Structure formats: structure tokens, C-alpha cells
C-alpha positions as CSV (number, residue, x, y, z in Angstrom):
1,X,0.0,0.0,0.0
2,X,1.4,3.4,-1.0
3,X,2.1,6.2,1.5
4,X,-0.8,8.2,0.0
5,X,-3.3,5.4,0.6
6,X,-2.1,5.3,4.2
7,X,-2.9,9.0,4.5
8,X,-6.4,8.4,3.1
9,X,-6.9,5.5,5.5
10,X,-5.8,7.8,8.4
11,X,-8.5,10.3,7.4
12,X,-11.2,7.6,7.2
13,X,-10.2,6.1,10.6
14,X,-10.2,9.5,12.3
15,X,-13.6,10.5,10.8
16,X,-15.0,7.1,11.8
17,X,-13.8,7.5,15.4
18,X,-15.5,11.0,15.6
19,X,-18.7,9.6,14.0
20,X,-18.8,6.7,16.5
21,X,-18.4,9.2,19.3
22,X,-21.9,10.6,18.7
23,X,-23.3,7.5,20.3
24,X,-20.8,7.4,23.1
25,X,-21.3,11.1,23.9
26,X,-25.1,10.7,23.9
27,X,-24.7,8.1,26.6
28,X,-22.3,10.4,28.6
29,X,-24.8,13.4,28.4
30,X,-27.0,11.5,30.8
31,X,-24.4,12.2,33.4
32,X,-22.4,15.2,32.4
33,X,-23.2,18.8,31.3
34,X,-22.3,19.0,27.6
35,X,-19.7,21.8,28.0
36,X,-18.2,20.1,31.1
37,X,-17.9,16.8,29.2
38,X,-16.2,18.5,26.3
39,X,-13.8,20.3,28.7
40,X,-12.9,17.0,30.3
41,X,-12.3,15.5,26.9
42,X,-9.7,18.1,25.9
43,X,-8.2,19.0,29.3
44,X,-7.5,15.4,30.3
45,X,-5.9,14.8,27.0
46,X,-3.3,17.5,27.5
47,X,-0.9,15.5,29.8
48,X,-0.9,12.7,27.2
49,X,-0.1,15.1,24.4
50,X,2.7,16.7,26.4
51,X,4.3,13.4,27.4
52,X,4.1,12.2,23.8
53,X,5.6,15.4,22.5
54,X,8.4,15.4,25.0
55,X,9.3,11.7,24.3
56,X,9.1,12.1,20.6
57,X,10.6,15.5,20.0
58,X,12.6,16.3,23.1
59,X,10.9,19.7,23.6
60,X,7.4,21.0,23.9
61,X,7.9,24.8,23.2
62,X,6.8,27.0,20.4
63,X,7.6,30.6,19.4
64,X,5.7,33.5,20.8
65,X,4.3,34.3,17.3
66,X,3.1,30.7,16.9
67,X,1.6,30.8,20.4
68,X,-0.5,33.8,19.4
69,X,-1.6,32.0,16.2
70,X,-2.4,28.8,18.0
71,X,-4.3,30.6,20.7
72,X,-6.6,32.1,18.0
73,X,-6.9,28.7,16.3
74,X,-7.7,27.0,19.6
75,X,-10.3,29.6,20.4
76,X,-12.0,29.1,17.1
77,X,-11.4,25.4,16.4
78,X,-11.8,23.9,19.9
79,X,-13.7,26.3,22.3
80,X,-16.1,28.0,19.9
81,X,-16.6,25.1,17.4
82,X,-17.3,22.4,20.0
83,X,-19.8,24.6,21.9
84,X,-21.6,25.6,18.7
85,X,-21.8,21.9,17.7
86,X,-23.6,21.1,21.0
87,X,-26.0,23.9,20.8
88,X,-26.8,23.3,17.1
89,X,-27.9,19.8,18.1
90,X,-29.9,21.2,21.0
91,X,-31.9,23.7,18.8
92,X,-32.5,21.6,15.7
93,X,-33.0,18.0,14.7
94,X,-30.1,15.6,14.6
95,X,-30.6,15.2,10.9
96,X,-30.4,19.0,10.3
97,X,-27.4,19.4,12.5
98,X,-25.5,16.4,11.0
99,X,-26.1,17.6,7.4
100,X,-25.4,21.3,8.0
101,X,-22.4,20.6,10.2
102,X,-20.7,18.3,7.7
103,X,-21.9,18.9,4.1
104,X,-20.8,22.5,3.5
105,X,-17.5,22.0,5.4
106,X,-15.3,20.9,2.4
107,X,-16.7,23.6,0.2
108,X,-15.6,26.3,2.7
109,X,-12.3,24.5,3.1
110,X,-11.7,24.8,-0.6
111,X,-12.5,28.5,-0.4
112,X,-10.4,29.2,2.7
113,X,-7.4,27.0,1.9
114,X,-6.0,29.3,-0.8
115,X,-5.8,32.1,1.8
116,X,-3.2,30.0,3.7
117,X,-1.7,27.4,1.4
118,X,-1.4,26.8,-2.4
119,X,-3.6,23.8,-3.3
120,X,-4.9,22.9,-6.7
121,X,-8.6,22.1,-7.1
122,X,-9.0,19.4,-9.8
123,X,-12.0,18.3,-11.8
124,X,-11.7,14.9,-10.1
125,X,-12.0,16.5,-6.7
126,X,-15.1,18.4,-7.8
127,X,-16.7,15.3,-9.2
128,X,-15.9,13.1,-6.3
129,X,-16.9,15.8,-3.9
130,X,-20.3,16.2,-5.5
131,X,-20.9,12.4,-5.3
132,X,-19.8,12.4,-1.6
133,X,-22.2,15.4,-0.9
134,X,-25.1,13.6,-2.5
135,X,-24.2,10.4,-0.6
136,X,-24.0,12.0,2.8
137,X,-27.2,13.9,2.2
138,X,-29.0,10.6,1.6
139,X,-27.4,9.0,4.7
140,X,-28.7,11.8,6.9
141,X,-32.0,12.8,5.2
142,X,-32.9,9.2,4.5
143,X,-33.1,8.4,8.2
144,X,-36.3,8.3,10.3
145,X,-35.9,11.9,11.4
146,X,-35.6,13.2,7.8
147,X,-34.6,16.8,7.1
148,X,-36.7,19.6,8.6
149,X,-36.4,23.3,7.6
150,X,-39.2,24.6,9.8
151,X,-38.8,28.0,11.4
152,X,-38.7,26.3,14.9
153,X,-35.3,25.0,14.0
154,X,-33.9,28.1,12.3
155,X,-31.5,29.0,15.1
156,X,-30.1,25.5,15.3
157,X,-29.8,25.4,11.5
158,X,-27.8,28.7,11.4
159,X,-25.5,27.4,14.2
160,X,-25.0,24.1,12.4
161,X,-24.1,26.0,9.2
162,X,-21.7,28.1,11.2
163,X,-19.9,25.0,12.3
164,X,-18.9,24.3,8.7
165,X,-17.6,27.8,8.3
166,X,-15.6,27.8,11.6
167,X,-14.4,24.2,11.1
168,X,-13.1,24.9,7.6
169,X,-11.3,28.0,8.7
170,X,-9.8,26.1,11.7
171,X,-8.4,23.4,9.3
172,X,-7.1,25.8,6.8
173,X,-5.4,28.1,9.4
174,X,-3.6,25.1,10.9
175,X,-1.9,24.1,7.7
176,X,0.9,26.7,7.5
177,X,1.9,26.0,11.1
178,X,2.4,22.3,10.2
179,X,5.1,23.4,7.8
180,X,7.0,24.7,10.8
181,X,5.9,22.3,13.6
182,X,4.8,18.6,13.7
183,X,1.1,17.7,13.7
184,X,1.6,16.5,17.3
185,X,2.9,19.9,18.4
186,X,0.2,21.8,16.6
187,X,-2.5,19.6,18.1
188,X,-1.0,19.8,21.6
189,X,-1.0,23.6,21.7
190,X,-4.3,24.0,19.9
191,X,-6.0,21.8,22.4
192,X,-4.2,23.5,25.4
193,X,-5.5,26.9,24.4
194,X,-8.9,25.6,23.5
195,X,-9.3,23.9,26.9
196,X,-8.0,27.1,28.7
197,X,-10.6,29.3,27.0
198,X,-13.4,26.7,27.7
199,X,-12.7,26.4,31.4
200,X,-14.6,29.5,32.6
201,X,-17.7,28.2,30.8
202,X,-17.7,25.1,33.0
203,X,-17.9,27.0,36.3
204,X,-21.1,26.2,38.1
205,X,-21.5,22.8,36.4
206,X,-19.0,20.7,38.4
207,X,-21.3,20.5,41.4
208,X,-24.1,19.0,39.3
209,X,-22.2,15.7,38.8
210,X,-22.3,13.0,41.4
211,X,-18.6,12.2,41.2
212,X,-18.7,9.5,43.9
213,X,-21.3,7.4,42.1
214,X,-20.1,7.6,38.5
215,X,-20.6,4.3,36.7
216,X,-17.9,2.3,34.8
217,X,-19.7,3.4,31.6
218,X,-19.2,7.1,32.4
219,X,-15.5,6.5,33.0
220,X,-15.2,4.5,29.8
221,X,-16.9,7.3,27.8
222,X,-14.5,9.9,29.2
223,X,-11.5,7.6,28.5
224,X,-12.7,6.9,24.9
225,X,-13.1,10.6,24.3
226,X,-9.7,11.5,25.8
227,X,-7.5,8.8,24.4
228,X,-9.1,7.7,21.1
229,X,-11.2,10.7,19.9
230,X,-8.7,13.4,21.0
231,X,-5.2,12.1,21.3
232,X,-5.2,9.5,18.5
233,X,-7.8,11.0,16.1
234,X,-6.6,14.6,16.2
235,X,-3.0,13.8,15.5
236,X,-3.9,11.2,12.9
237,X,-6.2,13.7,11.1
238,X,-3.8,16.6,11.2
239,X,-0.9,14.4,9.9
240,X,-2.9,12.9,7.1
241,X,-4.6,16.3,6.2
242,X,-1.2,17.9,5.8
243,X,-0.1,15.3,3.4
244,X,-3.2,15.3,1.1
245,X,-4.2,18.9,1.5
246,X,-7.1,20.5,3.5
247,X,-9.5,20.8,0.6
248,X,-9.2,17.2,-0.4
249,X,-9.0,15.9,3.2
250,X,-12.2,17.6,4.4
251,X,-14.4,15.6,2.0
252,X,-13.5,12.6,4.2
253,X,-15.4,14.2,7.0
254,X,-18.4,12.7,5.2
255,X,-17.5,9.4,6.9
256,X,-18.5,11.1,10.3
257,X,-22.3,10.9,9.8
258,X,-22.1,7.5,8.2
259,X,-20.2,6.2,11.3
260,X,-22.7,8.0,13.5
261,X,-25.5,6.1,11.8
262,X,-23.6,2.8,12.3
263,X,-23.1,3.7,16.0
264,X,-26.8,4.4,16.4
265,X,-27.6,1.0,14.9
266,X,-25.1,-0.8,17.2
267,X,-25.7,1.1,20.5
268,X,-29.4,2.2,20.2
269,X,-30.8,-0.3,17.7
270,X,-31.7,2.6,15.4
271,X,-33.1,1.5,12.0
272,X,-30.9,1.9,8.9
273,X,-32.9,2.5,5.8
274,X,-32.3,1.5,2.2
275,X,-31.8,5.2,1.2
276,X,-29.0,5.4,3.8
277,X,-27.3,2.4,2.4
278,X,-27.5,3.8,-1.1
279,X,-26.1,7.1,0.2
280,X,-23.2,5.4,2.0
281,X,-22.3,3.6,-1.3
282,X,-22.5,6.9,-3.2
283,X,-20.4,8.6,-0.6
284,X,-17.8,5.8,-0.6
285,X,-17.6,5.9,-4.4
286,X,-17.0,9.7,-4.4
287,X,-14.2,9.4,-1.7
288,X,-12.6,6.5,-3.6
289,X,-12.6,8.6,-6.8
290,X,-10.9,11.5,-5.0
291,X,-8.3,9.2,-3.4
292,X,-7.4,7.6,-6.8
293,X,-6.1,10.9,-8.2
294,X,-2.4,10.8,-8.8
295,X,-0.8,13.1,-6.2
296,X,2.0,15.6,-6.7
297,X,5.3,15.3,-4.8
298,X,4.4,14.6,-1.2
299,X,5.0,17.2,1.4
300,X,7.9,16.8,3.7
301,X,6.4,16.2,7.1
302,X,7.4,14.9,10.5
303,X,4.8,13.3,12.8
């Protein structure tokens, strides 16, 4: 298997992890406040990032200029983005939130990336992306909830659409820094700043949790979010995204809702419809078509 196929496999695995976390997080929300749970996910991951960074690279520091940049990226991509995701789900249907969170993201990534990096947009990318968009739309809208654009959900719809804008900007802005620092170092400092900005928003929620009576499932949900969804998936995504480019990589986010549907089927016995199966096949075909494009000289990159 070529190095480029490994990069695409890394994107798919990271997106599948994040998609499966919808089901895990839904279970955790029965115990934790959403913002507190998100803060625990990122703050508890910081020691693991720092140890890995120290062992692998010998140092953990960054320049003052990079710190300012990563503070802004962490505020946008961790603090603001994760909170908006939660409230978009609260104020609209899951189908609306899933579709509006994910579908426009690669389009905005393609628009924002030229502001930070030089990336070519090929006809293969456009065609494969269109097929993937159609597929993910069927995966989400083909579910039992459908897609509802009623005025009652307008606030949630706008928030969900904002997720795509902020998320694409977050990805594109991270790319130049990964020419200077490793994906591990960029991920570490982005998450540190994001957790720092998120902490004040958790005040008043800690006392609502019965810490002494937490179940094994609650601890498992936290551990999965910290170690798998944050430490492993973030570094894997950033490293793979740097190699294939932000515009191309972000189409692989369409694996997220498909994995979320699979998690709902396995954890909550949610029905999978024929339209969703057709959509998954269409999405997979589009992503395979994108990944088959011959790549230019790979970027020099250190994990």
C-alpha cells in the first residue's frame, strides 16, 4: 500500500472515530453537562499530548508568534466550534445538525485554503466531492428523522451551518503551522489553548455531577473521548490532512455521519434505511474517486 493510501486510510479512521463518538457522547450526556464533558475530553488529553511530545521530539515549546496564532486557532477550532456543535444539536433536529455541520465544510475548506496554502482544485476533486455530498445527504436525510427546515429549527440550522464555516477556517489556518511544527505539536498547543478558554464556561456545572457514584460506563466514555477521539484521532487527522491537503481531506469528513448512523444502529438499535445504504455507497464511491487521483510530490512532514 502506498504512503498516500495510508494517508487516506488515516483520514477515514479519524472520521469514523469521531462519528462513532456521537453514540458514546449521547450516553455520557445522561451524566455530564455538555460543556463540562467537552472540557474534560480536551483538558484530560493535555498530559498525554505533552508526554508524547516530550518523548518524541525532546521539547514542547513554540515561538511567541506561533503561540498567538495557535491561541486564536484553539479559540475558534476547539472552544467556539465544539460549543456551537452542541447547541446546534440542541436547537434543531439531529438530521439537520448532521447535514449542515458536515456537508458545506469541504466547500468552505476549498474556499479558505488558498488564503493560507497553495492547493490545486482538480475536476476529479469536484466530481468526487459532488458524489460524496449527494451520498452524505442521503445518509442523513434518509433516516427516520428526515430533514426539517421549519422556522422552529432556524436558530439551530444557522448554528450548524456556522460549524462548517468555523471548522473549515480552523483546518485551513492550521496548515501553515504544520510546515514549521509537527502535527503532534500543533495539536497539543491548539487543544491546550482551547481547553483554557473553555474552562470558565464550566464554572457552576461541576457540582451537578455525582462524582462519587459515576458508573464504569461514564469513566469509559471519558477515557474513549480523551485517548481515542482526541489524542489519537486529532494527531492522525492533522498528519494525514497535511499530506493530502485541507481541501481534499475535508471531504473525508463525510465518513462522520455514516459512522454516527452505524453507532446508532449498534448502540441504540436505530433502524438503517435503504436510502441510507444507497447514500453510503454513493459517498464511498466519491471518496474512492478522490483518493485515486495521482498526487503531486508529497510534502515533507514529520509526525
